[in-house]
C-alpha positions in Angstrom: 0.1 0.2 0.1 2.9 2.3 0.9 4.4 1.5 -2.4 1.3 2.4 -4.2 0.9 5.9 -2.6 4.6 6.6 -3.2 4.1 5.8 -7.1 0.7 8.0 -6.9 3.0 10.9 -5.6 5.5 10.5 -7.9 3.0 10.5 -10.9 1.4 13.5 -9.6 4.5 15.4 -9.2 5.4 14.3 -12.8 2.2 15.6 -14.0 2.4 18.9 -12.3 6.2 19.7 -13.0 5.2 18.8 -16.9 2.4 21.3 -16.5 4.6 23.7 -15.2 7.1 23.6 -17.8 4.5 23.7 -20.0 2.9 26.8 -18.9 6.6 28.5 -18.7 7.3 27.7 -22.3 3.9 29.0 -23.4 4.5 32.0 -21.4 7.9 32.5 -22.9 6.7 32.0 -26.6 3.9 34.4 -26.0 6.5 37.1 -24.5 6.0 40.5 -26.5 8.1 43.2 -27.5 7.8 47.0 -26.5 7.5 47.9 -30.4 8.3 51.1 -31.9 5.1 52.8 -33.3 4.3 55.9 -35.2 6.7 59.0 -34.6 8.9 56.8 -32.5 9.0 54.2 -35.2 9.7 57.0 -37.9 12.6 58.5 -35.8 14.1 55.2 -35.4 13.9 54.4 -39.2 16.2 57.6 -40.1 18.6 56.4 -37.2 21.6 54.7 -38.5 23.1 51.2 -37.4 25.8 48.8 -38.4 25.2 45.3 -40.0 27.7 42.5 -40.4 26.1 39.3 -41.7 28.1 36.2 -42.8 25.9 33.2 -44.1 23.1 34.4 -41.4 19.5 32.7 -42.0 17.3 35.1 -43.3 14.6 34.6 -40.4 17.2 34.5 -37.7 18.9 37.6 -39.1 15.5 39.4 -39.5 14.5 38.4 -36.1 17.6 39.6 -34.1 17.4 42.9 -36.0 14.0 43.4 -35.5 14.6 42.9 -31.6 17.4 44.8 -31.4 15.8 47.7 -33.4 12.4 47.3 -31.6 11.0 47.4 -35.2 8.5 44.6 -36.2 9.1 42.7 -39.2 7.0 40.4 -41.0 8.3 38.1 -43.6 5.9 36.6 -46.6 5.4 32.7 -46.5 7.1 32.5 -50.0 10.3 33.8 -49.1 12.7 31.1 -48.0 13.3 31.8 -44.3 16.4 29.7 -44.3 18.3 30.9 -47.0 21.6 32.6 -46.0 22.9 36.2 -46.6 26.1 37.6 -46.5 26.0 41.5 -45.9 28.1 44.3 -44.4 27.6 48.1 -44.2 28.1 50.7 -41.5 26.4 53.8 -40.3 23.5 53.2 -42.6 19.9 54.7 -42.3 17.7 51.8 -40.9 15.2 52.2 -43.3 17.8 52.3 -46.3 19.4 49.2 -44.9 16.2 47.4 -44.6 15.5 48.1 -48.4 19.4 47.0 -49.3 18.6 43.6 -47.5 15.2 43.3 -49.4 16.9 44.4 -53.0 19.8 41.6 -52.1 17.2 39.1 -52.0 15.4 40.2 -54.9 12.3 40.9 -53.1 10.2 43.9 -51.7 9.7 45.9 -48.7 6.8 47.9 -47.5 5.6 49.4 -44.4 2.0 48.5 -43.5 0.7 50.4 -40.1 4.0 50.1 -37.9 5.0 46.5 -39.3 8.0 46.3 -42.0 6.9 43.6 -44.7 9.4 41.7 -46.7 8.0 39.8 -49.6 7.7 39.6 -53.7 8.1 42.8 -55.2 4.8 42.7 -57.1 2.9 42.4 -53.3 5.3 44.7 -51.7 4.7 47.7 -54.1 0.8 47.5 -53.6 0.3 46.4 -49.9 0.2 49.7 -48.2 -2.4 51.2 -50.6 -4.3 48.0 -50.2 -4.1 48.5 -46.3 -5.3 52.2 -46.9 -8.4 51.5 -49.3 -9.4 48.7 -46.9 -9.4 51.3 -44.1 -11.4 53.7 -46.2 -13.8 51.0 -47.1 -14.4 50.0 -43.6 -15.0 53.5 -42.7 -17.6 54.3 -45.3 -19.2 50.9 -45.3 -21.9 52.1 -43.1 -22.1 48.9 -41.1 -21.0 48.8 -37.5 -19.2 45.3 -37.8 -16.8 46.8 -40.4 -16.4 50.1 -38.7 -14.8 48.1 -35.5 -12.2 46.9 -38.0 -10.4 50.3 -37.5 -10.2 49.9 -33.9 -6.1 49.4 -32.9 -5.8 46.1 -31.2 -2.5 44.1 -30.2 -2.4 41.1 -32.5 0.1 37.9 -31.9 -0.1 34.3 -32.5 1.7 31.1 -31.2 3.7 28.8 -33.3 2.1 26.1 -35.3 -0.9 28.5 -36.1 -2.8 28.4 -39.3 -3.7 31.2 -41.5 -7.2 29.8 -41.8 -7.8 29.5 -37.9 -6.2 33.3 -37.7 -8.7 34.5 -40.3 -11.8 33.0 -38.9 -10.8 34.3 -35.5 -11.1 38.0 -36.8 -14.3 37.1 -38.7 -16.2 35.8 -35.6 -14.8 38.5 -33.3 -16.3 41.0 -35.6 -19.6 39.1 -36.3 -18.8 38.3 -39.9 -18.1 35.2 -41.8 -15.9 34.2 -44.9 -17.3 32.5 -47.9 -14.3 31.3 -49.9 -11.5 30.9 -47.3 -10.8 27.3 -47.9 -10.5 27.7 -51.6 -7.9 30.3 -51.5 -5.9 29.8 -48.3 -3.5 26.7 -48.3 -3.0 24.7 -44.8 0.1 26.4 -43.6 1.8 26.1 -40.1 3.1 29.4 -39.2 6.0 30.4 -36.9 5.3 32.9 -33.9 4.3 36.4 -34.5 4.0 39.6 -32.2 2.5 42.9 -33.7 2.5 46.2 -32.3 -0.9 47.5 -32.0 -2.7 47.9 -35.4 -6.2 48.2 -37.3 -7.8 44.8 -38.1 -7.4 46.2 -41.7 -3.8 46.2 -41.6 -3.7 42.9 -39.8 -5.7 41.3 -42.3 -3.7 42.7 -45.2 -0.5 41.2 -43.8 -1.9 38.0 -43.3 -3.3 37.9 -46.6 -0.1 39.1 -48.2 1.3 35.6 -48.4 -1.5 34.6 -51.0 -1.5 37.9 -52.9 -5.0 38.2 -51.7 -7.1 40.9 -50.4 -10.8 40.9 -49.4 -14.3 43.0 -49.8 -17.3 43.5 -48.0 -20.6 41.7 -49.2 -23.5 43.1 -47.2 -26.3 40.4 -46.6 -29.3 40.2 -44.7 -27.6 38.4 -41.9 -24.7 40.6 -41.7 -21.4 41.4 -43.5 -19.7 38.6 -45.4 -16.1 38.8 -46.3 -14.9 37.5 -49.8 -11.3 36.9 -50.8 -10.0 38.5 -54.0 -6.8 38.9 -55.7 -5.1 42.3 -54.9 -6.0 44.2 -58.3 -3.1 45.2 -60.7 -4.5 48.9 -60.7 -5.1 50.6 -57.4 -6.2 54.1 -57.3 -5.7 56.2 -53.9 -6.5 60.0 -54.0 -5.8 62.0 -50.8 -6.9 65.8 -50.5 -3.9 67.9 -48.5 -4.7 71.2 -46.9 -1.9 73.5 -48.3 -1.7 77.3 -47.9 1.6 78.0 -49.9 2.7 78.3 -53.4 0.6 75.6 -55.1 2.5 75.8 -58.4 5.9 75.2 -56.6 4.5 72.5 -54.5 3.2 70.4 -57.7 6.5 71.2 -59.4 8.3 69.5 -56.6 5.9 66.8 -56.2 6.1 65.7 -59.8 9.8 66.0 -59.7 10.1 63.4 -57.1 6.9 61.3 -57.9 6.6 61.7 -61.9 3.7 59.2 -61.9 1.6 60.7 -59.3 -1.2 63.2 -60.3 -1.6 66.5 -58.7 -4.7 68.8 -58.8 -4.9 72.4 -57.0 -8.2 74.0 -56.2 -6.2 77.3 -56.7 -6.3 78.1 -53.1 -6.1 75.9 -50.2 -5.9 72.1 -51.2 -3.9 69.9 -53.2 -5.4 66.4 -54.5 -2.8 63.8 -55.1 -3.5 60.3 -56.6 -0.8 58.0 -56.1 0.2 54.8 -53.8 0.4 55.1 -50.4 4.1 55.3 -50.3 3.9 58.4 -52.3 1.1 59.9 -50.3 3.6 59.3 -46.9 6.0 61.1 -48.7 3.9 63.9 -50.1 2.3 64.4 -46.4 5.9 65.0 -45.3 6.8 67.4 -47.8 3.9 69.4 -47.7 4.3 69.7 -43.7 7.8 71.1 -44.6 9.7 68.1 -44.1 12.0 65.9 -46.6 10.3 63.6 -49.1 12.4 60.8 -50.6 12.0 58.8 -53.7 14.9 56.0 -52.9 15.7 53.4 -55.7 18.2 50.9 -53.8 20.0 48.3 -56.1 21.0 44.8 -54.6 23.7 45.5 -52.0 24.6 49.2 -53.3 24.5 52.1 -50.9 24.5 55.4 -52.6 26.5 58.2 -51.7 25.7 62.2 -52.1 28.8 64.5 -51.0 30.4 67.7 -51.7 34.0 68.5 -51.0 35.8 71.9 -51.2 39.5 72.3 -50.6 39.9 69.6 -48.0 43.2 67.4 -47.3 42.8 64.1 -48.7 44.0 62.5 -45.6 41.2 63.5 -43.3 38.6 63.2 -46.1 39.7 59.5 -46.4 39.5 59.1 -42.7 35.8 60.4 -42.4 35.1 57.9 -45.4 36.1 54.8 -43.6 33.2 55.4 -41.3 30.7 55.6 -44.1 32.2 52.8 -46.1 32.7 50.5 -43.5 36.0 49.8 -44.6 39.7 51.0 -43.9 42.2 53.0 -46.1 45.6 51.1 -46.2 48.2 54.0 -47.1 51.8 53.2 -47.1 54.0 55.0 -44.4 56.1 56.7 -46.9 52.9 58.3 -48.6 51.0 59.4 -45.4 52.9 63.0 -45.7 51.3 63.4 -48.8 48.1 63.0 -47.9 47.6 66.9 -47.3 46.9 67.6 -50.9 43.7 69.3 -51.0 40.9 68.0 -53.3 37.2 69.1 -54.3 34.4 67.2 -55.8 30.9 66.9 -55.9 28.8 63.8 -56.4 25.2 62.6 -55.9 23.5 59.3 -55.4 26.6 57.5 -56.8 27.8 54.0 -55.8 31.0 53.5 -53.7 33.2 53.0 -56.9 31.9 56.0 -58.3 32.7 58.1 -54.9 36.2 56.7 -54.8 36.7 57.6 -58.6 35.7 61.1 -57.6 38.0 61.4 -54.5 41.1 60.3 -56.4 40.4 61.8 -59.6 42.5 64.8 -59.3 45.1 63.4 -57.1 48.5 61.6 -57.7 47.0 58.7 -56.1 45.2 55.5 -57.2 43.1 52.9 -55.2 42.0 49.0 -55.4 39.4 47.5 -53.4 40.6 44.3 -51.6 38.2 42.3 -49.7 37.6 44.6 -46.4 40.2 47.6 -47.4 40.9 50.0 -49.8 44.5 50.2 -50.8 46.2 53.4 -52.0 49.2 53.4 -54.4 50.9 56.0 -56.4 49.7 56.7 -60.0 52.3 55.1 -62.7 
């Protein structure tokens, strides 16, 4: 009898221990990050960072970068998460660094709400506009269930979640239903994800991105039905901006930066701009007096804009080492000659274009050797 009690006690201890360990693992899996959002995220994207990856698996690299910067990153299911990547740069703006990673992979990068999305270029180029249009459709639908999709919520899911389950959960929470979910969404098992607070329209846009799909609202007698549709090839988004400045100058600047955008003025206080959400974000900054950017990033290539007027070559090379992430190797017998003053101006050139300009009117040549730049005398 004493032996039976002992065995039962050991069994109960074992069960309780297993449950405690399971709860501990679950809590660890569901641990969340204090993600940067809104103005704080924008500030962080303009800050600089260093990156050294050598044969780093993509998912691991993005996860570590995401946690270090407190910037939420979502990788599309169609991108191989185990492919390795080798990259190195220093003092790079975070936003441009993320674009360079995407370009190196031959994919696109986009911002949806406060999440950075990595996925096929075709999807990435349209996703921010899709999210904004879905927000506008929900707002103008007149259905309380749809309007509630605009409330900001904290979304996350554990490892081995399925997209069908995630989408059904959203529909049930908002008293809606899907009519063609199984026909479009494949049975996947997804890694754990933690998002910052976002509109449900943004959340649905990200979950459906991997299927290059979106959705539309179908009002019925029994409420709102959600129907999956392909992301349209042509997306039109128009936004009206109050603007009291010179309209002709503003229109000229917008069209210089974004030639495909259409701009109309009421001649007084408003400008109407038609273009994708990425353009709308930049136009908004421009009209508020900020700096707008239209950056094209080539795989692995950082672009440089620099103007130098009569500065000694030596200090210029020293300053460039941090920007290039590479050391200049100058023979000792040549260091006294680094006082030669140089002048040049370059705009959005790659590293070779920058170095060509630096050494063009000097007595020196250069050669890029792995992680250093060797300076020699011209023959």
